[in-house]
Each structure stands twice: as structure tokens, then as C-alpha cells.
C-alpha positions in Angstrom: 0.0 0.0 -0.1 1.3 3.5 -0.8 2.7 5.5 2.0 0.7 8.5 3.0 2.4 11.3 5.0 0.4 12.9 7.8 -0.9 16.4 7.1 1.0 19.2 8.9 -0.8 20.8 11.8 -0.2 24.1 10.2 1.9 25.8 7.5 3.1 29.4 7.0 4.2 30.9 3.8 6.8 33.7 4.3 9.9 33.8 2.1 12.7 31.4 1.4 13.8 29.9 4.7 17.3 28.7 5.4 17.0 27.9 9.1 14.5 27.0 11.7 14.6 26.1 15.4 12.1 24.9 18.0 11.9 25.1 21.8 12.3 22.1 24.0 8.5 21.7 24.4 7.6 22.5 20.8 5.4 25.5 21.7 7.7 28.1 20.1 9.4 28.2 16.7 11.7 30.6 15.1 12.8 31.0 11.5 14.5 33.5 9.3 13.7 34.7 5.8 16.4 34.7 3.2 17.2 34.7 -0.5 20.4 32.7 -1.4 21.2 34.5 -4.6 20.1 38.0 -4.1 18.9 41.0 -2.0 15.6 41.6 -0.1 14.0 42.7 3.1 14.6 39.8 5.6 13.3 39.1 9.1 13.6 36.8 12.1 10.2 35.4 13.1 8.7 33.8 16.3 5.5 31.8 16.1 3.6 29.7 18.6 2.5 26.1 18.2 -0.8 27.2 16.5 1.1 29.1 13.8 0.4 32.6 15.2 3.1 35.1 14.6 4.3 36.5 17.9 6.8 38.9 16.5 9.2 39.6 13.7 12.3 41.7 13.6 14.2 43.0 10.5 17.9 42.6 9.8 18.0 46.3 8.8 15.0 48.6 8.7 14.1 50.1 5.3 17.3 48.6 3.8 17.6 45.7 1.5 20.3 43.2 2.5 22.2 40.4 0.8 21.1 36.6 1.5 19.5 37.5 4.8 19.2 35.1 7.7 21.4 32.1 7.4 21.0 30.4 10.8 18.7 30.8 13.8 18.4 29.2 17.2 16.1 29.4 20.2 17.1 28.5 23.8 15.3 25.4 25.1 13.1 27.5 27.4 12.3 29.9 24.6 13.8 32.8 26.6 16.4 33.9 24.0 16.5 33.9 20.2 19.7 34.3 18.0 20.1 34.9 14.4 23.0 35.5 12.0 23.9 35.7 8.3 25.3 38.3 6.0 24.1 41.6 4.6 26.6 42.2 1.7 28.0 40.0 -1.0 31.8 40.3 -0.5 32.4 39.2 -4.1 30.6 42.3 -5.4 31.7 44.6 -2.5 35.2 43.4 -1.2 35.6 46.8 0.5 32.9 45.9 3.1 34.9 44.9 6.3 32.0 43.4 8.1 29.4 41.7 5.9 28.3 39.3 8.7 25.5 40.2 11.2 24.6 38.8 14.6 21.5 39.5 16.5 19.8 38.4 19.7 16.3 38.9 21.0 14.2 38.5 24.1 12.0 35.5 23.3 8.7 36.8 25.0 8.8 40.2 23.4 11.1 40.1 20.4 13.2 43.0 21.8 16.5 43.2 20.1 19.4 43.4 22.6 22.3 42.5 20.4 22.9 43.8 16.9 26.6 43.7 15.7 28.6 42.9 12.6 31.4 40.5 11.9 34.0 40.1 9.2 32.4 37.2 7.6 28.9 35.5 7.3 27.7 33.9 10.6 27.6 30.2 9.6 25.8 29.0 12.7 24.4 30.2 16.1 23.9 27.8 18.9 22.2 28.5 22.4 22.3 26.6 25.6 19.0 25.5 27.2 18.4 28.7 29.2 20.3 31.0 26.8 23.1 31.7 29.2 25.6 30.9 26.5 25.8 31.6 22.8 28.3 30.0 20.4 28.8 31.3 16.8 31.2 30.7 14.1 32.3 32.8 11.1 35.3 32.8 8.7 38.0 31.1 10.6 36.6 31.9 14.1 34.4 30.4 16.8 33.3 32.7 19.5 31.4 32.2 22.8 29.1 34.8 24.5 27.7 34.8 28.1 24.4 36.3 28.9 24.2 39.0 31.4 20.8 40.0 33.1 20.7 43.5 34.5 17.8 44.0 36.8 16.6 47.6 36.4 13.5 47.5 38.5 11.3 44.5 39.8 9.8 43.0 36.7 12.1 44.9 34.3 15.3 43.1 33.0 17.8 44.3 30.5 19.9 41.7 28.7 23.3 41.8 27.1 25.7 39.2 25.6 29.3 39.7 26.5 32.0 37.9 24.3 34.1 35.7 26.7 36.1 33.7 24.2 37.4 33.8 20.7 39.4 31.2 18.8 40.7 31.9 15.4 42.3 29.3 13.3 45.3 30.0 11.2 44.6 27.0 8.9 40.9 26.2 8.7 37.5 27.7 8.1 34.9 27.1 10.8 31.7 26.3 9.2 29.7 24.7 12.0 29.6 25.0 15.8 27.2 23.8 18.5 26.9 24.2 22.3 25.6 21.4 24.5 22.1 21.8 26.0 23.7 22.3 29.5 26.1 25.0 28.3 29.2 23.0 29.3 30.7 22.2 25.9 31.2 23.8 22.5 32.2 21.9 19.5 33.3 23.3 16.1 33.9 21.9 12.6 37.2 23.2 11.0 37.9 22.3 7.4 40.4 23.3 4.7 38.1 24.0 1.7 41.0 25.1 -0.4 43.4 22.2 0.3 45.7 21.3 -2.7 44.6 24.2 -4.8 47.3 23.4 -7.4 46.6 19.7 -7.4 44.0 17.5 -8.9 42.9 16.0 -5.6 41.4 18.0 -2.8 41.4 16.0 0.5 39.6 18.7 2.5 41.6 17.9 5.7 40.3 19.4 8.9 39.8 19.0 12.6 37.0 18.7 15.2 37.6 21.4 17.8 36.1 21.2 21.4 36.0 23.6 24.3 34.8 23.5 27.9 32.9 26.4 29.6 33.1 27.2 33.3 31.3 30.4 34.1 33.4 33.0 32.1 36.3 30.8 31.4 36.4 28.8 28.1 39.3 26.3 27.8 40.4 24.1 24.9 39.4 20.4 25.4 41.1 19.0 22.3 41.7 19.1 18.7 40.9 15.9 16.8 42.8 16.0 13.6 41.1 14.6 10.4 43.7 13.8 7.7 41.5 12.2 5.0 38.2 14.1 5.1 37.3 17.3 7.0 34.1 17.8 9.0 31.1 19.8 7.6 28.7 19.7 10.5 28.9 18.9 14.1 26.5 17.8 16.8 26.8 17.3 20.7 24.9 15.4 23.3 23.0 17.4 26.0 25.6 16.9 28.6 28.7 17.3 26.3 29.7 13.6 26.9 30.0 12.9 23.2 30.0 14.7 19.9 29.8 13.8 16.3 30.7 15.1 12.8 29.6 14.6 9.3 32.6 14.4 6.9 33.5 15.5 3.4 33.7 11.9 2.2 30.2 10.9 3.4 31.3 9.3 6.6 30.5 10.3 10.3 32.8 10.4 13.2 32.4 10.1 17.0 34.5 11.7 19.8 34.0 11.5 23.5 34.8 13.9 26.3 37.3 11.7 28.0 39.6 11.6 25.0 38.7 14.7 22.9 41.7 14.6 20.5 41.1 11.1 19.2 38.3 9.6 17.2 36.3 6.8 18.9 35.5 5.7 15.4 34.9 6.9 11.8 32.1 5.1 10.0 31.3 5.0 6.3 27.9 3.5 5.3 27.7 1.0 2.6 25.1 2.2 0.0 23.3 0.1 -2.5 25.3 -1.4 -5.4 26.2 1.2 -8.0 26.3 4.1 -5.5 29.1 5.8 -3.5 28.8 8.3 -0.7 29.8 11.9 -1.4 29.5 14.9 1.0 27.7 14.4 4.3 26.0 17.8 5.1 24.1 16.7 8.3 24.6 14.9 11.6 22.7 14.5 14.9 23.6 12.6 18.1 21.7 11.2 21.1 22.1 8.8 23.9 19.7 5.8 23.9 18.3 3.9 26.9 21.3 1.6 26.8 23.5 4.5 27.4 25.0 4.3 23.9 25.6 7.2 21.6 23.5 7.2 18.4 24.7 9.0 15.4 22.5 9.9 12.4 24.2 11.1 9.3 22.8 12.5 6.1 25.0 12.1 3.0 24.9 12.7 -0.7 25.0 9.7 -3.1 26.7 9.6 -6.5 25.9 7.2 -9.2 22.5 5.7 -9.9 19.2 7.6 -9.6 18.9 8.2 -5.9 20.3 11.5 -4.4 20.9 10.9 -0.7 21.2 8.5 2.2 20.3 8.9 5.9 22.1 6.2 8.1 22.1 5.5 11.8 25.1 4.1 13.7 25.2 3.0 17.3 28.4 3.2 19.5 28.6 -0.2 21.1 31.6 -0.6 23.4 33.6 1.8 21.3 32.7 0.1 18.0 30.5 1.7 15.2 27.5 -0.6 14.7 25.3 0.1 11.7 21.6 0.1 12.5 19.8 1.1 9.3 19.9 3.3 6.3 17.2 5.0 4.3 17.5 6.4 0.7 16.5 10.0 0.2 15.1 11.2 -3.1 17.8 13.9 -3.4 21.0 15.0 -1.8 20.8 15.2 2.0 20.9 18.7 3.6 21.5 19.9 7.2 18.1 19.3 8.6 19.0 16.2 10.5 18.0 16.3 14.2 17.0 13.8 17.0 14.9 14.3 20.0 16.3 13.7 23.6 14.5 10.3 23.9 16.0 9.1 20.5 12.6 8.1 19.2 12.6 10.0 15.9 15.0 11.6 13.5 14.4 14.3 10.9 16.0 14.8 7.5 15.7 17.1 4.5 16.8 16.9 0.9 17.1 18.7 -2.4 19.9 20.4 -4.4 20.7 23.2 -6.8 20.8 22.2 -10.5 24.2 23.2 -11.8 25.5 26.8 -11.2 22.0 28.3 -11.7 19.1 29.5 -9.7 17.2 26.3 -10.6 16.6 23.9 -7.8 15.3 20.4 -7.6 12.2 19.4 -5.7 12.7 18.1 -2.1 11.2 16.4 0.8 10.9 16.9 4.6 11.2 13.5 6.4 10.7 12.0 9.8 11.9 8.5 10.6 11.6 6.2 13.6 15.0 5.7 15.3 14.1 2.1 16.2 13.9 0.8 12.7 14.3 3.6 10.1 10.6 3.4 9.1 9.1 6.6 7.5 6.7 8.6 9.6 6.6 11.8 7.5 7.6 12.5 4.0 6.4 15.9 2.9 7.2 16.7 -0.8 8.0 20.3 -1.8 8.5 21.7 -5.2 11.9 23.3 -4.2 14.7 22.0 -2.1 14.7 22.1 1.7 17.6 22.8 4.2 16.1 23.1 7.7 14.1 20.8 10.0 14.2 20.3 13.7 12.4 18.1 16.2 11.7 19.4 19.7 13.9 18.0 22.5 10.8 16.4 24.1 9.7 14.9 20.7 6.3 16.6 20.8 6.7 18.6 17.6 8.7 19.0 14.4 9.1 22.2 12.3 10.7 22.3 8.8 10.9 24.8 6.0 11.6 25.0 2.3 13.0 27.2 -0.4 9.5 27.2 -1.7 8.7 29.7 1.0 6.7 27.6 3.4 7.2 26.6 7.0 5.6 23.3 8.1 4.7 22.1 11.6 3.7 18.7 12.8 2.5 17.8 16.3 2.8 14.4 18.1 1.4 11.9 18.0 2.7 11.6 14.4 0.5 9.2 12.4 1.1 7.6 9.0 -1.1 5.5 6.8 0.3 2.6 4.9 
């Protein structure tokens, strides 16, 4: 019998959306409008679990900007929202010293309390559960901020983020960074996108960087060098005990806090005959009821007719044990996430067609972690990047380049 995806609880059509985030309980969602190949008037939005817009804030008032919001995050308790991206195309205006922007907002009101620029696009923003810490990355830098609450009068609080740590690589670009739910650990993906420029082979070497936070002190935990394939995205467990990375060759890697400069393992899935794995753009990590780390990785496929693969690996006594894999219709994108209870995992797909503004269609997916069975497969007529499940597993939000935000509420149902 043909699979039928459950209908979203609600949908919202704003503009092209590159990033979404959802609170721990699924009652608040944030997303940012964007346009990958041009200018426009772009905003960060907050909506509730009924699809009601609570607030929106512009990047710049009455001024068109380039690309718009690239990444958003919301603290688990929905108290703080962060957004970042870029406002100027440095290829067209290399004189612009600070094309990147970073903003932060009070979740309940949308009040903007941080609005600064950076020398490159903000590639990712990541907030701890209560918003006490914010990690960002741009160019060759990862930076950590600590929230300061200034009580003006009873019932009136001013907020500010103070930068407490900056690490700038002399070798690598930092394209992904995450902070653990408890605010104890920051992990970043460092990759040399320009390796061997004069040669015919680009190995994209890199490293997984990790840092510990103790109040206002941030210390290096370790640098895990990757000599064959650099990391593209990273993910970390709620307590910072383990972290994972998706790599440039389609594999995924696991590191633990007790030995942060050495891989526990690196695993490359085995696709169907006639296919090979390519870039792995997405990764998620969780701890199952057995206390083992589960890593979900979304990779592109080359060869054949299918475009992507989502696969799940369990860490059993320090060994990567493959659990299942699911083919995606198109190349996998960064929207892979897993709830705290490791019951469901999300995925997104779609890709540009050549060096043009044309895009493939795409899908938003939800799979059962236990067996890889499909719970949701929402087709869209353009590609999709972002999707996230709430920490408690009660809701999922996803968005598409077709200009629509989708929301599903548990219990998820499927007909088959």
C-alpha cells in the first residue's frame, strides 16, 4: 500500500527559509527569511504552536540586504533567540569589512538586545538550554558569549551578551559550531576547503575542535585532527559527553569527552550497489536507553538515480555498529535532528541544478529511530535545508526554499 504522509498541523508561507529552530517543548518556533542569490528585506520570526506570529524583527529597517538570515536558534526554554547571516555580497563589494551580522532577541517580546557585525557571514548560532551561553562561528573563528541579566526594577530586566572567548584558526575555516544543552561544551567543525589548490585532488583535511565552559572561562578540550576528510557539520549530546561530525567523504565520526583529541571511530555507510557516498552535510547525536551514543548522518549519493542517504550508527563498546539506512530522493541537507528520547530523527533533501538559480524538488522527512521506518515524507517543489524536532519529541518544524514553514505535532501518524 502506498505510504501517505500525515498532514502538517499548520503551514506558514513567508519567504525562502534557510534555518528553523524549536523550543524544547515544541510551543515556540523561530525561522529567518532569506534569498540565497540576491537581496531583499529579511526578518527573524517567532511563532507559537498554533502558527500565530508572535513577533518579527528585521535585519535592517528600510534597507535591502544580501542573502538574509542564514542560521537561527532558540534556547530550550524559549527565553532567548539568536540569528545570523550576512548583509553584503563580499564578491561584489570586497571593501565591506563586516558583511556578517549577529542579532539576539528576548523570546517573549522580540526586543533586540544584540545587533553587531562580523568580518564574515555567521555560519551557525547555537544557544544553551536557558540562553546563558551563545556560540557562533564565522570565517576562521568560533566565539562564545555569556548572557548578562541586568535587573533595572522589579519585573524589568535588560539583557546583554558579553564575548568571553574567541578562537581563530590559522589553517581552517569554521563552518559549524554547537553548544551542549547544559552549556558546558562547545564543538566546532574546522575544514580546509582550499586544500591542494594546485593539485588534482582535494582532500579537505580538517579537525573537530572542542572547548569547555566554566562560568566566564572557556578552555580548549582538544583538537581531533582529520587527515583524510574534513568535517562539515557537528552535533553534541545534551551533557557534552559525546560529539559527532559529518565528513566530506560521506562518513561520520564520533568523539567522547574523556579523549577529545582522538576519534572513537569513523564510519562510512555501505550504500546500494552502484552508489558511492559523497559529501555528508548533516549529523545528529543522542544517547539511547542503553547509554550508547546514536549518530544519524545525512550524505549525498553519487551514481544511480537516488540522491541521498540517511544512516544510523550506534556506538557499542567503542565500535560503530550500523543500524539502518534510508534512501532520500535527493541530496541530503543539514536538517537532521534527533529528540532527547532518541525516538525520531528528521532529514531534508534537495539540491541546486548546476550553477544556476534552478533547484530540484525536495522532501521533509521524519523516521523512527528504532527501525528507520518513515513517519513523515512531505514533498515540496523546491529544495529544503532546515528541519528540527523538539527536545521532548512533541513537535517538528521544517521549512523549504518554496517559502513555506511546516509544523507537525505528536502523535505523528502515517497511513500505509
